C-alpha positions in Angstrom: 103.6 74.0 61.7 100.9 76.8 62.5 101.2 80.2 61.6 101.5 82.0 64.4 98.7 84.3 65.7 97.9 87.3 67.0 97.1 88.2 71.0 94.7 90.4 71.7 94.3 91.6 75.1 90.7 92.3 75.6 89.9 92.3 79.6 91.9 93.7 82.0 90.4 94.0 85.7 91.8 94.4 89.1 91.8 94.3 93.0 94.4 97.0 94.1 95.7 99.2 96.4 93.7 102.5 94.7 90.5 99.8 94.5 89.2 97.9 91.3 88.0 100.5 89.0 89.9 101.3 86.0 89.7 104.6 85.1 90.1 105.6 88.5 93.6 103.6 89.1 94.9 104.7 85.8 94.1 108.2 86.8 95.3 108.5 90.2 98.7 106.3 89.5 99.1 108.5 86.1 99.0 112.0 89.1 101.8 110.5 90.9 98.8 109.7 94.0 100.7 106.9 96.4 98.2 104.0 97.8 100.5 103.2 100.3 99.2 103.8 104.3 101.0 103.1 107.1 99.9 99.4 108.5 99.6 99.2 111.9 98.5 96.5 113.6 97.5 94.7 117.6 97.9 91.5 116.1 99.1 88.7 118.2 102.2 87.8 118.6 103.4 91.3 118.8 102.6 94.9 116.6 103.0 94.8 113.6 103.9 98.0 111.9 105.5 98.9 108.9 104.1 101.3 105.5 102.1 98.7 103.3 99.7 99.2 99.9 97.1 97.2 101.3 93.3 96.8 99.9 90.8 98.1 103.0 87.7 98.4 100.7 87.4 95.5 99.4 84.7 93.1 100.2 85.1 89.5 99.4 81.8 88.5 100.5 80.1 91.4 97.9 82.5 90.2 95.2 82.0 87.0 95.1 79.5 85.9 97.3 79.7 84.2 101.0 79.8 80.8 100.6 82.8 81.1 97.8 84.5 83.9 99.5 84.0 81.4 102.5 86.2 79.5 100.6 89.3 80.9 99.9 92.6 82.2 101.2 92.1 86.5 101.0 94.4 86.2 98.3 92.3 83.8 96.0 90.0 85.9 96.4 91.0 89.2 95.4 92.5 87.1 92.7 89.3 85.8 91.7 87.9 89.1 92.0 89.9 90.6 90.0 89.8 87.5 87.4 86.0 88.0 87.2 86.6 91.6 87.4 88.7 91.5 83.6 86.2 88.7 82.3 83.3 90.8 82.7 85.4 93.4 81.3 85.6 91.1 78.0 82.1 90.5 77.4 82.5 87.6 77.7 79.3 85.4 79.5 79.8 83.5 83.2 79.4 80.2 82.4 76.3 78.0 83.1 76.2 74.8 85.6 78.1 72.0 84.0 79.9 73.9 80.9 82.5 73.2 79.7 85.1 76.0 77.1 87.5 73.3 76.2 90.8 74.5 75.7 90.1 77.7 77.1 92.3 78.0 80.2 94.4 79.6 83.4 98.2 80.4 83.9 98.3 82.1 87.7 100.9 83.6 89.6 101.6 84.2 93.1 105.0 84.0 94.9 103.3 83.4 98.7 99.8 81.1 98.2 97.7 81.3 101.2 100.1 82.0 103.9 97.0 83.5 106.1 95.2 80.6 106.0 98.6 78.5 107.4 99.5 81.0 109.6 95.9 80.9 111.3 96.6 77.0 111.5 100.2 77.7 112.6 98.7 80.0 115.4 96.2 77.5 116.7 98.3 74.8 117.0 100.9 76.6 119.3 99.8 80.4 120.0 96.1 78.6 121.1 97.3 74.9 122.0 93.9 73.2 119.7 94.9 69.8 118.1 92.5 70.2 115.3 92.9 72.5 111.8 90.2 73.5 109.4 89.8 70.9 106.9 89.5 73.5 105.1 93.5 74.4 105.5 95.1 72.9 102.8 92.5 73.7 100.1 92.8 77.5 101.4 96.3 77.5 101.1 97.1 76.1 98.0 99.5 77.9 95.1 96.8 76.9 93.4 93.7 77.4 95.1 93.4 80.8 92.6 93.7 79.3 88.9 91.2 76.2 90.4 88.3 78.6 91.6 88.6 80.7 88.7 89.1 77.7 86.4 85.9 75.8 87.7 83.7 79.2 88.0 84.5 80.1 84.4 84.1 76.6 83.1 87.7 77.1 81.7 88.7 72.8 80.2 91.7 73.9 78.8 95.6 74.6 81.3 94.7 76.0 84.6 98.5 76.3 86.1 100.2 78.6 88.8 103.5 79.6 88.2 105.6 80.5 91.4 108.5 82.4 90.5 109.0 84.9 93.0 108.5 88.7 91.7 108.0 87.2 88.0 105.5 85.2 89.0 102.2 86.7 86.8 105.0 88.2 83.9 105.8 85.0 83.5 102.1 84.0 84.1 101.1 86.0 81.2 104.2 85.4 78.8 103.2 81.2 78.9 99.8 81.7 78.5 100.8 84.3 75.5 102.8 81.7 74.3 99.8 79.2 74.3 97.2 81.9 72.6 100.0 82.7 69.9 100.5 79.3 69.3 97.0 78.3 68.2 96.8 76.0 71.4 94.1 78.1 73.2 91.4 80.8 72.0 90.7 82.1 75.2 93.4 82.5 78.4 92.9 84.6 81.2 96.6 85.1 83.4 97.4 87.3 86.2 98.9 87.2 89.2 97.6 87.8 93.0 98.8 87.8 96.4 98.9 89.3 100.3 102.1 89.4 102.0 100.7 90.5 105.0 100.7 88.2 106.9 102.4 88.5 110.7 105.2 85.7 109.5 105.5 86.9 106.4 106.5 91.1 106.9 108.7 89.9 110.2 110.6 88.1 107.2 110.9 90.1 104.7 111.8 92.9 107.1 114.8 90.4 108.7 116.3 90.4 104.9 116.5 94.4 105.2 115.3 94.8 101.8 112.1 97.1 103.4 112.2 100.8 103.5 111.0 101.9 107.1 108.3 105.0 107.3 106.2 106.4 110.1 102.7 107.6 109.4 103.6 110.6 108.3 106.3 109.9 105.8 104.5 106.2 103.8 103.3 107.7 101.2 106.4 108.8 100.2 108.7 105.0 101.4 109.1 104.0 98.3 111.5 105.5 96.3 112.8 103.8 93.2 115.9 105.5 91.1 116.6 108.1 94.4 119.5 108.2 96.1 118.5 107.9 98.8 116.3 105.0 98.7 115.8 102.6 101.4 114.1 100.0 100.2 110.9 98.3 98.7 107.0 98.3 100.6 105.0 95.7 100.3 101.5 95.6 98.8 98.4 93.3 98.7 95.9 92.8 95.2 95.0 90.6 92.6 95.2 91.5 88.5 94.4 89.8 85.1 94.6 90.3 81.8 91.9 87.9 78.7 94.0 87.5 76.1 92.7 86.4 73.3 93.3 84.8 70.1 92.8 88.1 67.6 90.7 86.1 64.8 88.3 84.9 68.4 87.8 88.2 69.1 87.3 89.9 65.8 84.7 87.3 65.1 82.8 88.3 68.7 82.8 92.2 68.2 85.4 92.7 71.0 86.7 96.0 72.0 91.1 95.7 71.9 92.8 97.4 74.7 96.1 96.6 73.8 98.0 93.7 71.8 101.1 91.4 73.6 103.9 90.6 71.0 106.6 89.5 72.6 107.9 87.5 75.7 111.8 86.9 77.0 112.6 84.5 80.1 115.0 83.1 81.5 117.2 82.3 85.3 120.7 84.5 85.3 122.3 81.4 87.5 123.8 83.0 89.3 122.9 83.5 92.8 119.8 83.4 94.8 119.4 87.1 95.6 121.5 89.8 94.4 120.6 90.7 90.3 122.1 90.0 87.7 122.8 92.6 85.2 124.1 90.0 81.9 120.8 87.8 83.0 118.8 91.1 81.9 120.2 91.7 79.3 119.5 88.5 77.5 115.7 88.6 78.2 115.4 91.9 77.1 117.0 91.5 73.9 115.3 88.1 73.9 112.1 90.1 74.2 112.8 91.9 71.1 113.8 88.7 69.3 110.5 87.9 69.7 108.6 90.3 69.4 110.2 91.9 66.3 111.1 95.7 67.2 114.0 96.7 67.4 115.6 99.5 70.1 114.2 102.8 68.2 110.9 100.9 67.4 110.1 100.3 72.3 108.5 104.3 73.1 108.1 102.9 77.2 109.7 101.0 79.7 107.7 100.2 82.9 110.3 99.3 85.4 110.7 97.3 87.9 112.3 99.3 89.9 111.4 97.8 93.7 113.6 100.8 95.2 116.1 98.6 96.2 120.2 99.6 96.1 121.2 97.2 94.2 117.8 96.1 92.2 117.0 99.4 90.8 120.7 100.3 89.3 121.1 96.9 87.8 118.3 97.2 85.7 119.4 100.8 84.7 122.7 99.1 83.9 120.3 96.7 81.9 118.5 99.1 79.6 121.4 101.0 79.3 123.4 98.7 77.6 120.1 97.2 75.8 119.0 100.6 74.4 122.8 102.1 73.8 122.3 105.7 73.1 118.9 105.3 72.4 118.5 105.1 76.2 119.0 108.7 77.1 115.6 109.2 75.5 113.9 105.8 76.6 110.9 107.0 79.0 111.7 104.4 82.0 109.2 104.6 85.4 108.5 102.3 88.2 105.3 101.8 89.6 105.6 100.1 92.4 106.5 103.5 94.0 103.1 104.3 94.3 101.4 101.1 94.4 103.6 99.2 96.2 105.9 95.8 95.9 102.5 93.4 95.1 104.8 90.2 94.8 103.3 87.9 92.6 101.0 90.1 91.1 103.3 92.6 90.5 103.6 91.6 86.4 100.3 91.9 86.1 98.9 94.7 87.5 102.1 96.7 86.2 100.9 94.9 82.9 97.9 96.5 82.8 99.2 99.7 83.4 101.5 99.5 80.7 99.0 98.6 78.5 96.9 101.5 79.9 99.4 103.7 79.4 99.4 102.8 75.5 95.4 102.7 75.5 95.7 106.0 76.8 98.5 108.1 75.8 100.2 108.3 78.8 103.4 107.3 81.0 103.3 107.1 84.3 105.7 108.4 86.7 108.2 107.3 89.4 106.3 109.5 92.4 108.8 110.5 95.0 112.1 110.8 92.0 113.2 114.4 90.8 116.0 115.2 88.6 117.5 117.0 91.5 117.6 113.0 93.8 118.2 111.0 91.7 121.0 108.6 92.3 123.6 108.9 89.3 123.7 105.0 89.3 120.5 105.5 87.8 121.2 108.2 85.3 121.0 108.1 81.8 117.9 107.4 80.6 114.5 109.7 80.6 113.3 108.7 83.5 109.7 110.4 84.3 109.0 112.2 87.3 105.8 113.5 86.3 102.5 111.9 84.3 103.5 112.5 80.7 100.1 112.8 78.5 99.6 113.1 74.7 102.9 111.5 73.9 103.5 109.2 70.8 103.4 105.2 71.8 103.0 102.1 69.8 105.3 99.6 72.1 106.4 99.1 75.6 108.5 96.8 78.0 107.4 95.7 81.4 109.8 94.1 83.4 109.5 91.8 86.1 113.2 90.6 88.0 113.0 88.0 90.7 114.8 86.6 93.8 116.4 82.8 92.7 117.5 85.1 89.3 114.5 84.6 86.9 114.0 87.5 84.8 110.6 88.1 82.5 109.7 90.8 80.2 106.5 91.1 78.7 106.6 93.6 75.4 103.4 95.3 74.2 101.7 97.1 70.7 99.2 99.5 71.0 96.0 99.4 68.9 93.8 101.4 66.9 91.4 103.9 69.1 
């Protein structure tokens, strides 16, 4: 049996509600700056208004070129742009025409896929009375469109897999990519996720579940309040985020800069309810990750929480952390960055993984915005909540949680590397 390989993180890339610059993303995140704004459209059939973390500055033609961008739904455009950014950040060359990197692969997460393409088709059929659709509709809408384009454009001849596991999609994609590199199956894996949930039907469907925070133009930036006593739900966002995972020796041989190391992954189904969070399932995922990484609870210096600002979800997650870490939980820093960049659904795990890697690299813990000791829900107490960005801390290892509808739980473990 092959000795497990160390897995380096050599590339990070994103298109986020803060833009596409990694340094700016992390600076604004650690400053507690919200990227959530008020979205109000006159798009038919009726206006759509809600707090939303969008990427209004993203120009797909500039990022990808018009011919390629025109072959993609927005979720794939954001994902491929983030993947290209990570690839370039890793210092890996783009593939020459016809070149194949056998064994190098893609694991990608999306909860929704190309909903904008399908919604346009529905509108053309039922609102505009057309009897034909664009022949690209299926290719634009399919869930594996992003990873297919990434594989084609970068000449990646290994696995090309899309993972659709609701809010845990990209965390699970990262974990499965990690397993492939660690096992020696692949020297390089590009992984992450992307989603665009502002299609009219999607947004209204989420609203119908009564899990979305209300807000208007004046209150949108503070609408998402994880762990606060007055939290009222999540705020949706869009984006794409990617990481390049590489065999440690492979990275060293080419002189690559290592931004961090992924050392563990645990996932399970709590098999109890489609929507209601299950503390036991989350506990098992946390413990499985610690075991996989060879960590004790004393080794963990920070937890990037799933923290969506739903009443049951936040309380269940903190209960799971308390159960796993015991007395240590009170000294364990915990924060939820969705309070600032929104819930990117299938891309959430990837953008939060990047934030966690940067926290370890820069030794700065981002805060949970819109939360303070005077507003904390007592049911979410018992951990060291990070209310403002915390620089200059000793960070060696961190966990990133993703807990999804359908009962799927995933936790990733990361370790800092020498500067």
